[in-house]
RODO-2510 file (C-alpha; in nm, 4 decimals, decimal comma):
residues 557
     n   res          X          Y          Z
     1     m     2,5115    -2,4667     1,3666
     2     g     2,3710    -2,1781     1,1674
     3     n     2,0371    -2,0510     1,2963
     4     a     1,8905    -2,3911     1,3680
     5     q     1,7168    -2,4504     1,6979
     6     k     1,8837    -2,7034     1,9239
     7     k     1,5706    -2,8259     2,0996
     8     p     1,4819    -3,1858     2,0116
     9     h     1,1950    -3,2498     1,7712
    10     g     0,9217    -3,5003     1,8080
    11     r     0,9580    -3,8200     1,6134
    12     g     0,7434    -3,8686     1,3046
    13     d     0,5272    -4,1809     1,2860
    14     g     0,6760    -4,2904     0,9567
    15     g     1,0054    -4,1067     0,9228
    16     p     1,0542    -3,8190     0,6814
    17     h     0,8178    -3,9707     0,4321
    18     s     0,5251    -3,9468     0,6706
    19     e     0,5033    -3,5731     0,6093
    20     s     0,5072    -3,5894     0,2304
    21     n     0,1276    -3,6223     0,2068
    22     n     0,0767    -3,2508     0,2555
    23     t    -0,0230    -3,0641    -0,0580
    24     h     0,0579    -2,7089    -0,1557
    25     h    -0,2244    -2,6030    -0,3715
    26     g    -0,5207    -2,6272    -0,1392
    27     h    -0,4298    -2,3220     0,0656
    28     w    -0,4297    -2,0716    -0,2161
    29     k    -0,7707    -2,1352    -0,3706
    30     s    -0,9794    -1,8224    -0,3257
    31     k    -1,2220    -1,6103    -0,5239
    32     g    -1,0870    -1,2790    -0,4029
    33     g    -0,9348    -1,0190    -0,6322
    34     s    -0,6089    -0,9281    -0,4547
    35     s    -0,2743    -1,0948    -0,4900
    36     d    -0,2841    -1,1857    -0,1163
    37     k    -0,5194    -1,4721    -0,1995
    38     y    -0,2253    -1,6670    -0,3451
    39     k     0,0374    -1,5757    -0,0855
    40     l     0,1554    -1,8193     0,1776
    41     t    -0,0166    -1,8261     0,5155
    42     p     0,1884    -1,9525     0,8143
    43     e     0,0152    -2,2904     0,7849
    44     s     0,0749    -2,3135     0,4106
    45     k     0,4395    -2,2113     0,4529
    46     e     0,4771    -2,5105     0,6819
    47     k     0,3263    -2,7352     0,4156
    48     v     0,5618    -2,6024     0,1508
    49     i     0,8510    -2,6773     0,3834
    50     n     0,7221    -3,0216     0,4764
    51     g     0,7482    -3,1603     0,1298
    52     a     0,6112    -3,2035    -0,2192
    53     s     0,2594    -3,2806    -0,3311
    54     k     0,1278    -3,6277    -0,2687
    55     r     0,0510    -3,6428    -0,6407
    56     g     0,3986    -3,7547    -0,7240
    57     s     0,6946    -3,5239    -0,6706
    58     t     1,0178    -3,7092    -0,7189
    59     a     1,2161    -3,4548    -0,5189
    60     s     1,0767    -3,3748    -0,1745
    61     v     1,2702    -3,1973     0,0988
    62     q     1,3637    -3,5177     0,2756
    63     a     1,7328    -3,5791     0,3201
    64     d     1,9148    -3,7617     0,0413
    65     q     1,9433    -4,1221     0,1512
    66     s     1,8814    -4,3493    -0,1433
    67     s     2,2372    -4,3743    -0,2659
    68     d     2,4258    -4,2680     0,0421
    69     a     2,2881    -4,4616     0,3366
    70     k     2,2381    -4,8033     0,1870
    71     g     2,2627    -4,9717     0,5249
    72     t     1,9731    -4,7790     0,6717
    73     s     1,6798    -5,0015     0,7543
    74     d     1,3473    -4,9495     0,5734
    75     g     1,1631    -5,0163     0,8932
    76     g     1,1792    -4,6612     1,0226
    77     n     1,2087    -4,6538     1,4013
    78     g     1,0195    -4,9672     1,4629
    79     g     1,3150    -5,1313     1,6397
    80     a     1,5160    -5,2594     1,3411
    81     t     1,8939    -5,2170     1,3573
    82     v     2,0570    -4,9551     1,1363
    83     n     2,4087    -4,9818     0,9959
    84     l     2,5471    -4,6374     1,0665
    85     d     2,8855    -4,7360     0,9262
    86     a     2,7571    -4,8024     0,5751
    87     p     2,9807    -4,6397     0,3088
    88     c     2,8651    -4,3132     0,1491
    89     g     3,0271    -4,2395    -0,1828
    90     a     3,3881    -4,1238    -0,1476
    91     l     3,3478    -4,0007     0,2124
    92     p     3,5887    -4,1396     0,4720
    93     p     3,4223    -4,3733     0,7283
    94     p     3,3933    -4,1096     1,0071
    95     l     3,2231    -3,8648     0,7715
    96     a     3,0037    -4,1405     0,6240
    97     r     2,8892    -4,2274     0,9790
    98     l     2,8033    -3,8607     1,0503
    99     k     2,5986    -3,8459     0,7321
   100     n     2,4172    -4,1744     0,8122
   101     e     2,3397    -4,0483     1,1617
   102     g     2,2040    -3,7255     1,0165
   103     n     1,9849    -3,9209     0,7730
   104     l     1,8415    -4,1311     1,0567
   105     l     1,7731    -3,8263     1,2754
   106     f     1,6080    -3,6460     0,9841
   107     k     1,3921    -3,9482     0,9133
   108     n     1,2801    -3,9514     1,2763
   109     g     1,1917    -3,5796     1,2670
   110     q     1,4870    -3,4587     1,4767
   111     f     1,5843    -3,1893     1,2285
   112     a     1,8047    -2,9760     1,4576
   113     d     2,0107    -3,2795     1,5594
   114     a     2,0344    -3,3951     1,1983
   115     l     2,1496    -3,0454     1,1009
   116     e     2,4334    -3,0680     1,3558
   117     k     2,5509    -3,4020     1,2138
   118     y     2,5520    -3,2660     0,8567
   119     s     2,7427    -2,9572     0,9717
   120     l     3,0088    -3,1743     1,1385
   121     a     3,0375    -3,3802     0,8201
   122     i     3,0788    -3,0644     0,6079
   123     q     3,3499    -2,9354     0,8427
   124     g     3,5221    -3,2739     0,8418
   125     y     3,5124    -3,2779     0,4614
   126     a     3,7008    -2,9471     0,4499
   127     d     3,9622    -3,0755     0,6967
   128     s     4,0102    -3,4112     0,5225
   129     g     4,1348    -3,2639     0,1957
   130     i     3,9340    -3,5067    -0,0197
   131     d     3,7889    -3,3990    -0,3558
   132     s     3,4342    -3,5279    -0,4088
   133     p     3,2017    -3,2438    -0,5175
   134     e     2,9073    -3,4793    -0,5510
   135     d     2,9283    -3,5919    -0,1860
   136     l     2,9745    -3,2344    -0,0599
   137     c     2,6779    -3,1259    -0,2727
   138     i     2,4601    -3,3908    -0,1014
   139     l     2,5717    -3,2797     0,2452
   140     h     2,4825    -2,9148     0,1738
   141     s     2,1528    -3,0213     0,0179
   142     n     2,0656    -3,2361     0,3219
   143     r     2,1524    -2,9563     0,5624
   144     a     1,9394    -2,7226     0,3512
   145     a     1,6491    -2,9657     0,4005
   146     c     1,6956    -2,9336     0,7776
   147     y     1,7016    -2,5542     0,7584
   148     l     1,3835    -2,5619     0,5505
   149     k     1,2104    -2,7892     0,8011
   150     d     1,3073    -2,5563     1,0850
   151     g     1,1788    -2,2517     0,8948
   152     n     1,5253    -2,1041     0,8396
   153     s     1,4707    -2,0235     0,4708
   154     q     1,7671    -1,7870     0,4394
   155     d     2,0281    -2,0447     0,5441
   156     c     1,8474    -2,3047     0,3324
   157     i     1,8991    -2,0813     0,0275
   158     q     2,2693    -2,0406     0,1057
   159     d     2,3258    -2,4153     0,1358
   160     c     2,1274    -2,4894    -0,1819
   161     t     2,3257    -2,2283    -0,3717
   162     k     2,6522    -2,3859    -0,2476
   163     a     2,5261    -2,7299    -0,3544
   164     l     2,4394    -2,5996    -0,7002
   165     e     2,7830    -2,4454    -0,7382
   166     l     2,9259    -2,7915    -0,6777
   167     q     2,6729    -2,9788    -0,8950
   168     p     2,4908    -2,7437    -1,1353
   169     f     2,1295    -2,8357    -1,2148
   170     s     2,1036    -3,0761    -0,9236
   171     l     1,7316    -3,1339    -0,8800
   172     k     1,6820    -3,1431    -0,5024
   173     p     1,8785    -2,8279    -0,4162
   174     l     1,6899    -2,6394    -0,6862
   175     l     1,3525    -2,7549    -0,5568
   176     r     1,4423    -2,6805    -0,1953
   177     r     1,5728    -2,3358    -0,2823
   178     a     1,2538    -2,2652    -0,4799
   179     m     1,0459    -2,3595    -0,1750
   180     a     1,2585    -2,1362     0,0463
   181     y     1,2228    -1,8425    -0,1925
   182     e     0,8488    -1,8949    -0,2032
   183     s     0,8209    -1,9060     0,1758
   184     l     1,0042    -1,5704     0,1843
   185     e     0,7618    -1,4371    -0,0822
   186     r     1,0483    -1,3835    -0,3244
   187     y     0,8212    -1,5084    -0,6003
   188     r     1,0228    -1,4167    -0,9068
   189     k     1,3288    -1,6163    -0,7935
   190     a     1,1070    -1,9026    -0,6794
   191     y     0,9389    -1,9065    -1,0230
   192     v     1,2778    -1,9267    -1,1990
   193     d     1,3933    -2,2179    -0,9811
   194     y     1,0661    -2,4081    -1,0251
   195     k     1,0890    -2,3571    -1,4017
   196     t     1,4454    -2,4883    -1,3979
   197     v     1,3302    -2,7939    -1,1997
   198     l     1,0716    -2,8683    -1,4695
   199     q     1,3378    -2,8429    -1,7381
   200     i     1,5273    -3,1137    -1,5538
   201     d     1,2265    -3,3324    -1,4725
   202     m     0,8830    -3,2297    -1,5954
   203     s     0,7117    -3,4973    -1,3812
   204     v     0,7705    -3,3043    -1,0555
   205     q     0,4082    -3,2219    -0,9742
   206     a     0,5045    -2,9942    -0,6848
   207     a     0,6838    -2,7664    -0,9301
   208     h     0,3838    -2,7612    -1,1684
   209     d     0,1524    -2,6668    -0,8809
   210     a     0,3898    -2,3986    -0,7589
   211     i     0,4262    -2,2484    -1,1084
   212     n     0,0477    -2,2136    -1,1384
   213     r     0,0229    -2,0673    -0,7901
   214     i     0,3063    -1,8171    -0,8306
   215     s     0,1908    -1,7143    -1,1798
   216     r    -0,1366    -1,5919    -1,0328
   217     v     0,0462    -1,3994    -0,7618
   218     l     0,2779    -1,2327    -1,0138
   219     i    -0,0094    -1,1442    -1,2495
   220     d    -0,1912    -0,9692    -0,9654
   221     q     0,1301    -0,8129    -0,8377
   222     d     0,2959    -0,6990    -1,1626
   223     g     0,0089    -0,6925    -1,4125
   224     a    -0,0050    -0,8323    -1,7645
   225     d     0,3661    -0,7715    -1,8279
   226     w     0,4822    -0,9727    -1,5258
   227     r     0,7033    -1,2040    -1,7343
   228     e     0,9205    -0,9125    -1,8408
   229     k     1,0181    -0,8524    -1,4766
   230     l     1,1440    -1,2072    -1,4191
   231     p     1,5151    -1,2882    -1,3935
   232     d     1,6567    -1,4937    -1,6794
   233     i     1,5645    -1,8617    -1,6629
   234     p     1,8780    -2,0710    -1,7221
   235     l     1,8790    -2,3179    -2,0083
   236     v     1,9313    -2,6714    -1,8766
   237     p     2,1669    -2,8816    -2,0939
   238     l     2,0210    -3,1959    -2,2468
   239     s     2,2534    -3,4119    -2,0378
   240     a     2,0826    -3,2875    -1,7195
   241     q     1,7241    -3,3245    -1,8431
   242     q     1,6031    -3,6414    -1,6756
   243     h     1,2615    -3,6455    -1,8418
   244     r     1,4209    -3,6823    -2,1856
   245     r     1,5500    -4,0192    -2,0762
   246     e     1,2131    -4,1315    -1,9450
   247     e     0,8991    -4,2563    -2,1143
   248     p     0,6730    -3,9917    -2,2692
   249     p     0,3797    -3,8764    -2,0512
   250     s     0,0539    -4,0649    -2,0785
   251     a    -0,2488    -3,9387    -2,2696
   252     e    -0,4200    -3,8511    -1,9401
   253     v    -0,1235    -3,6421    -1,8285
   254     l    -0,1075    -3,4676    -2,1638
   255     k    -0,4821    -3,3959    -2,1538
   256     a    -0,4660    -3,2600    -1,7998
   257     r    -0,1662    -3,0472    -1,8921
   258     a    -0,3422    -2,9094    -2,2011
   259     e    -0,6533    -2,8268    -1,9976
   260     r    -0,4409    -2,6529    -1,7360
   261     e    -0,2557    -2,4535    -2,0002
   262     a    -0,5856    -2,3560    -2,1639
   263     r    -0,7221    -2,2366    -1,8300
   264     d    -0,4047    -2,0428    -1,7628
   265     a    -0,4139    -1,8844    -2,1080
   266     e    -0,7795    -1,7897    -2,0609
   267     r    -0,7037    -1,6416    -1,7203
   268     r    -0,4100    -1,4433    -1,8569
   269     a    -0,6220    -1,3179    -2,1469
   270     e    -0,8979    -1,2142    -1,9060
   271     v    -0,6514    -1,0229    -1,6895
   272     r    -0,4977    -0,8503    -1,9904
   273     f    -0,8404    -0,7694    -2,1357
   274     g    -0,9536    -0,6083    -1,8115
   275     s    -0,6332    -0,4071    -1,7871
   276     l    -0,6563    -0,2835    -2,1486
   277     k    -1,0236    -0,1908    -2,1120
   278     q    -0,9558     0,0043    -1,7952
   279     d    -0,6664     0,1851    -1,9628
   280     g    -0,8931     0,2729    -2,2554
   281     n    -1,1648     0,4046    -2,0236
   282     n    -0,9109     0,6167    -1,8386
   283     f    -0,7831     0,7650    -2,1654
   284     v    -1,1419     0,8513    -2,2673
   285     k    -1,1959     1,0334    -1,9379
   286     k    -0,8835     1,2373    -2,0095
   287     g    -0,9939     1,3108    -2,3666
   288     q    -0,7031     1,1102    -2,5129
   289     y    -0,9169     0,9347    -2,7730
   290     q    -0,6339     0,8185    -3,0008
   291     d    -0,4666     0,6367    -2,7112
   292     a    -0,8002     0,4932    -2,5982
   293     l    -0,8686     0,3701    -2,9513
   294     g    -0,5459     0,1671    -2,9472
   295     k    -0,6377     0,0032    -2,6158
   296     y    -0,9874    -0,0905    -2,7355
   297     t    -0,8423    -0,2346    -3,0565
   298     e    -0,6148    -0,4590    -2,8480
   299     c    -0,9197    -0,5626    -2,6426
   300     l    -1,1025    -0,6745    -2,9551
   301     k    -0,8100    -0,8958    -3,0536
   302     l    -0,8649    -1,0829    -2,7271
   303     k    -1,2478    -1,0728    -2,7296
   304     p    -1,3882    -0,9950    -3,0746
   305     e    -1,7475    -1,0545    -2,9550
   306     e    -1,7469    -0,7921    -2,6788
   307     c    -2,0224    -0,5439    -2,7679
   308     a    -1,9211    -0,2745    -2,5159
   309     i    -1,5749    -0,2454    -2,6709
   310     y    -1,7238    -0,1743    -3,0147
   311     t    -1,9428     0,1043    -2,8749
   312     n    -1,6507     0,2472    -2,6772
   313     r    -1,4255     0,2456    -2,9815
   314     a    -1,7060     0,3986    -3,1895
   315     l    -1,7116     0,6909    -2,9452
   316     c    -1,3384     0,7413    -3,0016
   317     f    -1,3877     0,7351    -3,3790
   318     v    -1,6668     0,9940    -3,3520
   319     k    -1,4499     1,2201    -3,1380
   320     l    -1,1671     1,1834    -3,3918
   321     e    -1,4163     1,2570    -3,6749
   322     r    -1,3575     0,9162    -3,8331
   323     f    -1,7297     0,8724    -3,8879
   324     a    -1,7272     0,5831    -4,1368
   325     e    -1,5252     0,3678    -3,8948
   326     a    -1,7543     0,4700    -3,6080
   327     k    -2,0536     0,3499    -3,8115
   328     e    -1,8846     0,0157    -3,8815
   329     d    -1,8222    -0,0400    -3,5096
   330     c    -2,1827     0,0464    -3,4245
   331     d    -2,3051    -0,1938    -3,6948
   332     a    -2,0912    -0,4676    -3,5386
   333     a    -2,2280    -0,3873    -3,1915
   334     l    -2,5888    -0,4024    -3,3145
   335     k    -2,5277    -0,7439    -3,4689
   336     l    -2,4273    -0,8636    -3,1231
   337     e    -2,6963    -0,6699    -2,9330
   338     p    -2,9797    -0,5491    -3,1625
   339     n    -3,1311    -0,3229    -2,8927
   340     n    -2,8150    -0,1535    -2,7715
   341     k    -2,9004     0,2146    -2,7096
   342     k    -2,5405     0,3334    -2,7141
   343     a    -2,4797     0,1695    -3,0495
   344     f    -2,7861     0,3393    -3,2026
   345     y    -2,6977     0,6761    -3,0521
   346     r    -2,3335     0,6704    -3,1575
   347     r    -2,4245     0,5473    -3,5035
   348     a    -2,6626     0,8436    -3,5247
   349     l    -2,3696     1,0739    -3,4428
   350     a    -2,1652     0,9000    -3,7134
   351     h    -2,4479     0,9470    -3,9671
   352     k    -2,4675     1,3111    -3,8687
   353     g    -2,0948     1,3501    -3,9286
   354     l    -2,1424     1,1860    -4,2685
   355     k    -2,4325     1,4297    -4,3376
   356     d    -2,6767     1,1414    -4,3741
   357     y    -2,9441     1,3192    -4,1719
   358     l    -3,2244     1,0799    -4,2612
   359     a    -3,0318     0,7757    -4,1270
   360     c    -2,9308     0,9826    -3,8240
   361     s    -3,2953     1,0694    -3,7542
   362     s    -3,3960     0,7037    -3,7867
   363     d    -3,1325     0,5908    -3,5326
   364     l    -3,2271     0,8657    -3,2879
   365     q    -3,5905     0,7579    -3,3073
   366     e    -3,4780     0,4008    -3,2293
   367     v    -3,2995     0,5312    -2,9198
   368     l    -3,6096     0,7184    -2,8006
   369     q    -3,8284     0,4173    -2,8678
   370     l    -3,5990     0,2051    -2,6495
   371     d    -3,5749     0,4756    -2,3816
   372     p    -3,7889     0,7931    -2,4123
   373     n    -3,5898     0,9587    -2,1314
   374     v    -3,2634     1,0017    -2,3254
   375     q    -3,2519     1,3807    -2,3398
   376     e    -2,9372     1,3876    -2,5542
   377     a    -3,1218     1,1944    -2,8256
   378     e    -3,4161     1,4363    -2,8118
   379     k    -3,1888     1,7384    -2,8562
   380     e    -2,9994     1,5717    -3,1387
   381     l    -3,3265     1,4779    -3,3121
   382     e    -3,4470     1,8392    -3,3005
   383     e    -3,1182     1,9610    -3,4460
   384     v    -3,1070     1,6916    -3,7144
   385     t    -3,4677     1,7637    -3,8154
   386     v    -3,3689     2,1241    -3,8877
   387     l    -3,0619     2,0093    -4,0803
   388     l    -3,2706     1,7617    -4,2798
   389     r    -3,5219     2,0294    -4,3795
   390     e    -3,2435     2,2664    -4,4804
   391     s    -3,0780     1,9905    -4,6837
   392     l    -3,4036     1,9052    -4,8632
   393     a    -3,4844     2,2705    -4,9254
   394     a    -3,1382     2,3226    -5,0724
   395     s    -3,1766     2,0235    -5,3023
   396     l    -3,5171     2,1448    -5,4224
   397     a    -3,3773     2,4933    -5,4867
   398     k    -3,1191     2,3637    -5,7331
   399     p    -3,1907     2,4696    -6,0944
   400     r    -3,3391     2,1929    -6,3051
   401     k    -3,1677     2,0706    -6,6147
   402     t    -3,3011     2,2382    -6,9315
   403     v    -3,4310     2,0150    -7,2078
   404     p    -3,4291     2,1481    -7,5680
   405     i    -3,7726     2,1594    -7,7331
   406     t    -3,8065     2,0731    -8,1007
   407     e    -4,0630     2,2730    -8,2948
   408     v    -4,3408     2,0683    -8,4544
   409     e    -4,4149     2,1272    -8,8213
   410     d    -4,7580     2,2675    -8,9099
   411     d    -4,8636     1,9527    -9,0905
   412     e    -4,7850     1,7317    -8,7887
   413     e    -5,0368     1,7104    -8,5110
   414     a    -4,8812     1,7246    -8,1691
   415     p    -5,0127     1,4704    -7,9220
   416     s    -5,2476     1,6163    -7,6672
   417     v    -5,1002     1,6105    -7,3183
   418     p    -5,3366     1,7551    -7,0609
   419     d    -5,1861     1,9830    -6,7998
   420     s    -5,2293     1,8046    -6,4717
   421     e    -5,2725     2,1222    -6,2719
   422     s    -5,5511     2,2584    -6,4866
   423     s    -5,7191     1,9301    -6,5626
   424     c    -5,7394     1,8350    -6,1997
   425     r    -5,9335     2,1475    -6,1222
   426     e    -6,2029     2,0936    -6,3829
   427     d    -6,5443     1,9816    -6,2608
   428     d    -6,5679     1,6860    -6,4970
   429     i    -6,2441     1,5244    -6,3736
   430     s    -6,2412     1,1435    -6,3908
   431     i    -6,0298     0,9351    -6,1525
   432     s    -5,9509     0,5709    -6,2182
   433     l    -6,0359     0,3610    -5,9135
   434     n    -5,8665     0,0502    -6,0539
   435     p    -5,5124     0,1579    -6,1463
   436     r    -5,3087    -0,1181    -6,3094
   437     n    -4,9669    -0,0041    -6,1851
   438     a    -4,7839     0,2471    -5,9663
   439     y    -4,7836     0,5073    -6,2436
   440     e    -5,1625     0,4993    -6,2895
   441     f    -5,2138     0,4997    -5,9114
   442     g    -4,9888     0,8030    -5,8816
   443     q    -5,1778     0,9819    -6,1590
   444     a    -5,5142     0,9101    -5,9966
   445     l    -5,3974     1,0139    -5,6498
   446     s    -5,2340     1,3283    -5,7877
   447     a    -5,5526     1,4227    -5,9681
   448     a    -5,7611     1,3780    -5,6535
   449     c    -5,5066     1,5668    -5,4452
   450     s    -5,4804     1,8579    -5,6914
   451     s    -5,8582     1,8972    -5,7031
   452     r    -5,8813     1,8470    -5,3264
   453     n    -6,1362     1,5776    -5,3857
   454     t    -6,0982     1,3807    -5,0601
   455     a    -6,4040     1,1690    -5,1422
   456     a    -6,2410     1,0468    -5,4638
   457     g    -5,9164     0,9903    -5,2710
   458     a    -6,1074     0,7824    -5,0135
   459     d    -6,2655     0,5747    -5,2890
   460     l    -5,9212     0,5164    -5,4409
   461     l    -5,7820     0,4044    -5,1028
   462     a    -6,0871     0,1844    -5,0409
   463     s    -6,0193    -0,0028    -5,3638
   464     t    -5,6471    -0,0449    -5,2826
   465     a    -5,5065    -0,3319    -5,0747
   466     p    -5,3242    -0,1754    -4,7738
   467     e    -5,0149    -0,3963    -4,8153
   468     k    -4,9727    -0,2656    -5,1739
   469     l    -4,9936     0,1012    -5,0759
   470     p    -4,6176     0,1542    -5,0030
   471     q    -4,5229     0,0021    -5,3389
   472     l    -4,7847     0,2026    -5,5313
   473     l    -4,6687     0,5267    -5,3711
   474     s    -4,3111     0,4306    -5,4625
   475     s    -4,0849     0,7378    -5,4433
   476     q    -4,3644     0,9893    -5,5154
   477     l    -4,4590     1,0361    -5,1506
   478     d    -4,4317     1,3908    -5,0193
   479     a    -4,5725     1,5938    -4,7297
   480     q    -4,8739     1,7155    -4,9304
   481     t    -4,9673     1,3592    -5,0248
   482     i    -4,9470     1,2399    -4,6624
   483     v    -5,1775     1,5210    -4,5486
   484     f    -5,4258     1,4456    -4,8282
   485     i    -5,4329     1,0731    -4,7401
   486     m    -5,4922     1,1573    -4,3729
   487     q    -5,7802     1,3882    -4,4643
   488     a    -5,9368     1,1305    -4,6965
   489     l    -5,9147     0,8581    -4,4336
   490     d    -6,0529     1,0773    -4,1539
   491     s    -6,3317     1,2469    -4,3504
   492     h    -6,4747     0,9619    -4,5575
   493     l    -6,3323     0,6184    -4,4768
   494     l    -6,3080     0,6117    -4,0962
   495     h    -6,6793     0,5875    -4,0268
   496     k    -6,7276     0,3309    -4,3063
   497     d    -6,4405     0,0922    -4,2423
   498     p    -6,2135     0,1798    -3,9446
   499     n    -6,0300    -0,1525    -3,9779
   500     l    -5,9240    -0,0588    -4,3319
   501     v    -5,8057     0,2834    -4,2062
   502     y    -5,5931     0,1123    -3,9392
   503     q    -5,4411    -0,1254    -4,1971
   504     h    -5,3588     0,1611    -4,4378
   505     l    -5,1846     0,3531    -4,1576
   506     n    -5,0031     0,0392    -4,0503
   507     h    -4,8474     0,0069    -4,3983
   508     l    -4,8128     0,3695    -4,5036
   509     h    -4,5195     0,4455    -4,2712
   510     t    -4,3107     0,1737    -4,4445
   511     a    -4,3169     0,3578    -4,7780
   512     k    -4,0003     0,5079    -4,9259
   513     r    -3,9332     0,8714    -4,8378
   514     f    -4,1938     0,8538    -4,5579
   515     l    -3,9535     0,9861    -4,2928
   516     v    -3,8375     1,2641    -4,5224
   517     a    -4,1933     1,3699    -4,5980
   518     l    -4,2856     1,3459    -4,2293
   519     m    -4,0046     1,5865    -4,1393
   520     l    -4,1474     1,8508    -4,3740
   521     l    -4,4955     1,8585    -4,2211
   522     k    -4,5983     2,1862    -4,0670
   523     k    -4,7431     2,2208    -3,7192
   524     e    -5,1059     2,2481    -3,8314
   525     e    -5,0613     1,9490    -4,0614
   526     r    -4,9295     1,7419    -3,7731
   527     h    -5,2385     1,8455    -3,5801
   528     l    -5,4576     1,6906    -3,8520
   529     m    -5,2603     1,3690    -3,8168
   530     t    -5,3052     1,3695    -3,4390
   531     q    -5,6763     1,4260    -3,4860
   532     l    -5,7062     1,1184    -3,7101
   533     f    -5,5414     0,8949    -3,4512
   534     e    -5,7642     1,0335    -3,1753
   535     h    -6,0730     0,9511    -3,3818
   536     l    -5,9385     0,6044    -3,4616
   537     a    -5,8616     0,5338    -3,0943
   538     a    -6,2218     0,6178    -3,0044
   539     v    -6,3539     0,3419    -3,2311
   540     e    -6,4457     0,0065    -3,0778
   541     s    -6,2991    -0,2704    -3,2917
   542     a    -6,2228    -0,6375    -3,2625
   543     e    -5,9278    -0,5977    -3,5007
   544     f    -5,7205    -0,3520    -3,2942
   545     t    -5,7044    -0,1968    -2,9470
   546     k    -5,6412     0,1553    -2,8220
   547     n    -5,2923     0,0439    -2,7279
   548     d    -5,2332    -0,0715    -3,0865
   549     v    -5,3411     0,2696    -3,2130
   550     q    -5,1104     0,4454    -2,9655
   551     n    -4,8113     0,2362    -3,0736
   552     l    -4,8921     0,3099    -3,4369
   553     a    -4,9302     0,6814    -3,3654
   554     n    -4,5765     0,6868    -3,2227
   555     k    -4,4472     0,6163    -3,5731
   556     y    -4,6226     0,9243    -3,7085
   557     i    -4,6321     1,1838    -3,4347
***
């Protein structure tokens, strides 16, 4: 009788139903990363064979008895009599008795003996010449259940296929064949059969559990495109869809189903994201930046808040000389992580490509402030400093626009406009210590600077609130002015009011054009600046510490 074993089986305590409490899903839960975590172990194969989940499958692997062995007692093997001659559909009495005997043996766990009875009934059906596809379908389905119980999955599949040829979309043969395919690790075919079962009856929990289990296996086995490798899933006609004739699922079922689908969608998105990111990284290593860019763009569709993807894509844009787009990605990354070194560094490269050397220098300084050991940033800063000086020198060398001068008639007196250069050098120069606006402050500071009167410059700074200094300097700040302010502070104001010197320095670096002017300082001028901070650090003060002075000096030196 096929490949079934002939040795007798032990009786079950409660018939075939006593083994239906085994569940499928518990044996595949694992936190490992390989597809083997979802595959069937010998013990879990046995549980798949033994029946559906205790959570409510309507189609376990037990033999079909409900409509075909009406005389069978509900008492199991507790001693009650069983009518083995009860009619079974259109089967002749001898064949009906064979089927009833098989059902009883199956219920008592004697699967090999039950298989023999079903085989005799199938043979007798062929010899009798009757035409009842439904009854023959049940016989093949019942024998398939015996094969499945005995672990003969191949013959189970053959019988289920024969049953389905006789009665297409019959639920139990489909479910049993799906279990057999799964036990043989033929996951794609098992998935198709389980899906077909759910089209017929969506309340079969065993099929839902199996779909979730096999989906994870196929994702690990075939990757994000695993669905494309599946065989076609047949479309079940409405007449065969049992769930359409039943009551709609409850709110709890719908909620659980939605949560499960959300988890599955999140898991699939996570798998696809990881695959796309890895592909992008591999393309970058090969120098295929256009291909990598496409992968990172797909990643951002799945996770638009992933900072690392923005910095990776920014690198691709820089390599492809699409600097404006690289800057946009770095801006997005810095919104997510304000202290991201890669974002600052790659934005600096983008600024450099856009010839915005001042912004590039600022970003490189941010990188070095976050991590002073980034040698690439140091080299870039040196190169950009040279480029910035060349750019400023070129802009200053441009010819100025000529303005026509109108001659003044002899009888008109021209207003007297003192030449700042000459007037500043006269001994009787007067400097306003209470300028009313930025213009007057600039005039006073320029006069002191031109005459090299550091004492007057110190008096002007002493009468100026430190927080107003950046605004008063406005856009007039240049390298010469910075050096003059440093000299005035160091020579005259430091020993009088060191706290005021610290406050002026703390605000001066926020003025417009400060970084530009700082870049143009010569070596000896930088030495003067270093000297001022050394003198300030030596002062004992309750308002600031040596560490405060060092941090402030980092913004200048």
